[in-house]
Structure formats: C-alpha cells, structure tokens
C-alpha positions as CSV (number, residue, x, y, z in Angstrom):
1,X,-6.6,-3.4,-35.9
2,X,-6.6,0.4,-33.6
3,X,-10.3,1.1,-32.1
4,X,-10.3,4.7,-31.8
5,X,-11.7,5.7,-27.7
6,X,-15.5,7.0,-28.3
7,X,-14.5,10.6,-27.5
8,X,-18.2,11.2,-26.8
9,X,-17.7,9.3,-23.6
10,X,-14.5,11.1,-22.9
11,X,-16.2,14.1,-22.9
12,X,-19.1,12.9,-20.7
13,X,-16.6,12.2,-18.5
14,X,-14.6,15.1,-18.3
15,X,-18.3,16.9,-17.7
16,X,-18.9,14.7,-15.1
17,X,-16.0,15.9,-13.2
18,X,-16.3,19.1,-13.5
19,X,-19.7,19.3,-12.6
20,X,-18.5,17.7,-9.3
21,X,-16.1,19.9,-9.0
22,X,-17.5,22.9,-6.5
23,X,-15.3,25.7,-7.4
24,X,-15.9,25.2,-11.4
25,X,-19.5,24.2,-10.8
26,X,-19.8,27.8,-8.8
27,X,-18.0,29.4,-11.4
28,X,-20.5,28.1,-13.9
29,X,-23.4,29.1,-12.6
30,X,-22.6,32.0,-10.9
31,X,-20.5,33.7,-14.4
32,X,-23.1,31.8,-16.5
33,X,-21.4,32.8,-19.8
34,X,-21.4,31.4,-23.1
35,X,-17.7,31.4,-23.7
36,X,-15.8,29.5,-20.7
37,X,-12.5,30.8,-21.9
38,X,-13.2,33.5,-19.8
39,X,-13.0,30.5,-16.7
40,X,-9.4,29.6,-17.3
41,X,-9.3,26.9,-14.4
42,X,-11.6,24.8,-16.2
43,X,-10.3,25.4,-19.8
44,X,-7.1,24.4,-17.8
45,X,-9.0,21.3,-16.4
46,X,-10.4,20.4,-19.8
47,X,-7.0,20.8,-20.9
48,X,-5.1,18.7,-18.4
49,X,-7.7,16.1,-19.0
50,X,-6.5,14.8,-22.8
51,X,-3.8,14.2,-24.6
52,X,-2.1,16.9,-27.2
53,X,-3.7,15.4,-29.7
54,X,-7.3,16.0,-29.0
55,X,-8.1,19.6,-29.6
56,X,-11.4,21.0,-27.5
57,X,-14.0,24.0,-27.2
58,X,-16.4,24.2,-24.4
59,X,-19.2,26.1,-24.2
60,X,-22.3,26.8,-21.9
61,X,-25.9,27.5,-23.5
62,X,-29.2,28.1,-21.8
63,X,-31.3,24.6,-21.6
64,X,-33.4,25.0,-24.6
65,X,-30.4,26.0,-26.5
66,X,-28.7,23.9,-29.6
67,X,-25.8,24.8,-28.2
68,X,-22.9,24.0,-31.6
69,X,-19.7,24.5,-31.7
70,X,-18.5,27.7,-33.2
71,X,-17.1,26.2,-36.2
72,X,-16.9,22.8,-37.7
73,X,-13.4,20.7,-37.6
74,X,-14.4,17.4,-39.7
75,X,-15.4,14.5,-36.9
76,X,-16.7,16.0,-33.5
77,X,-17.3,14.4,-30.9
78,X,-19.7,16.5,-28.0
79,X,-21.1,15.6,-24.7
80,X,-23.4,17.5,-22.3
81,X,-24.0,18.2,-18.7
82,X,-27.2,20.1,-17.0
83,X,-25.2,22.1,-14.0
84,X,-27.6,23.0,-11.7
85,X,-29.0,23.9,-8.0
86,X,-26.2,26.3,-6.3
87,X,-27.3,26.3,-2.3
88,X,-29.6,29.6,-3.7
89,X,-31.2,29.2,-6.5
90,X,-32.2,26.9,-9.0
91,X,-31.1,28.3,-12.5
92,X,-29.5,25.2,-14.7
93,X,-27.2,25.6,-17.6
94,X,-26.3,23.4,-20.2
95,X,-22.0,23.2,-20.7
96,X,-21.6,21.5,-23.8
97,X,-17.7,19.6,-24.4
98,X,-16.6,19.5,-28.7
99,X,-13.1,17.1,-28.6
100,X,-11.6,16.6,-32.4
101,X,-8.4,15.1,-33.3
102,X,-5.9,17.7,-34.1
C-alpha cells in the first residue's frame, strides 16, 4: 500500500527554512501582514518546495490568534512557526502554512 507523507511535517520543515532565511524573516517581521501573498518571494519559495499536486495557503497572525485557514478544503495539514527577534526589537509573529491535495 502507498503511504502518504505527513504533510504537517512538510509544512513545519518549509516554515523552518523560511525562518532561517534572513531575507524571508525580515520580510515577515517588517511587513507584518496577514496575507503573505503580498510577499511573493516567500510564496514562490513555498510553491517551489511542494509538488504540483499540493495546494497551500500561508498566513501570519498574532501569537494569541487561532490563525485559521481562510476557506477549508477537505483534509488539510498545517504547521506553524513563531518568527521573532530581528536585530532591533523582539516582536514575534506566528506564521502558519496549510497544505492540501489539489
């Protein structure tokens, strides 16, 4: 039998790469927007990290927010990562990645 990969692990791995990239980290911390589609570099990176048959949505939100997906698509896997600590201030934000089969 074919065992599908755990897409929640995939989401967490991708977000770890985003968090460890200084350019992406800075975009998230400085811009602090809910819709990360406005940061095309990050969206392109995530898109390139996933096979074509997977769809995704990425969001940022405050730490105490539920940070849900904008519309639900059946079985959805998600991962989240807290991005914090730029060189000048500590102002963390939550980044959440939702992945599902298209």
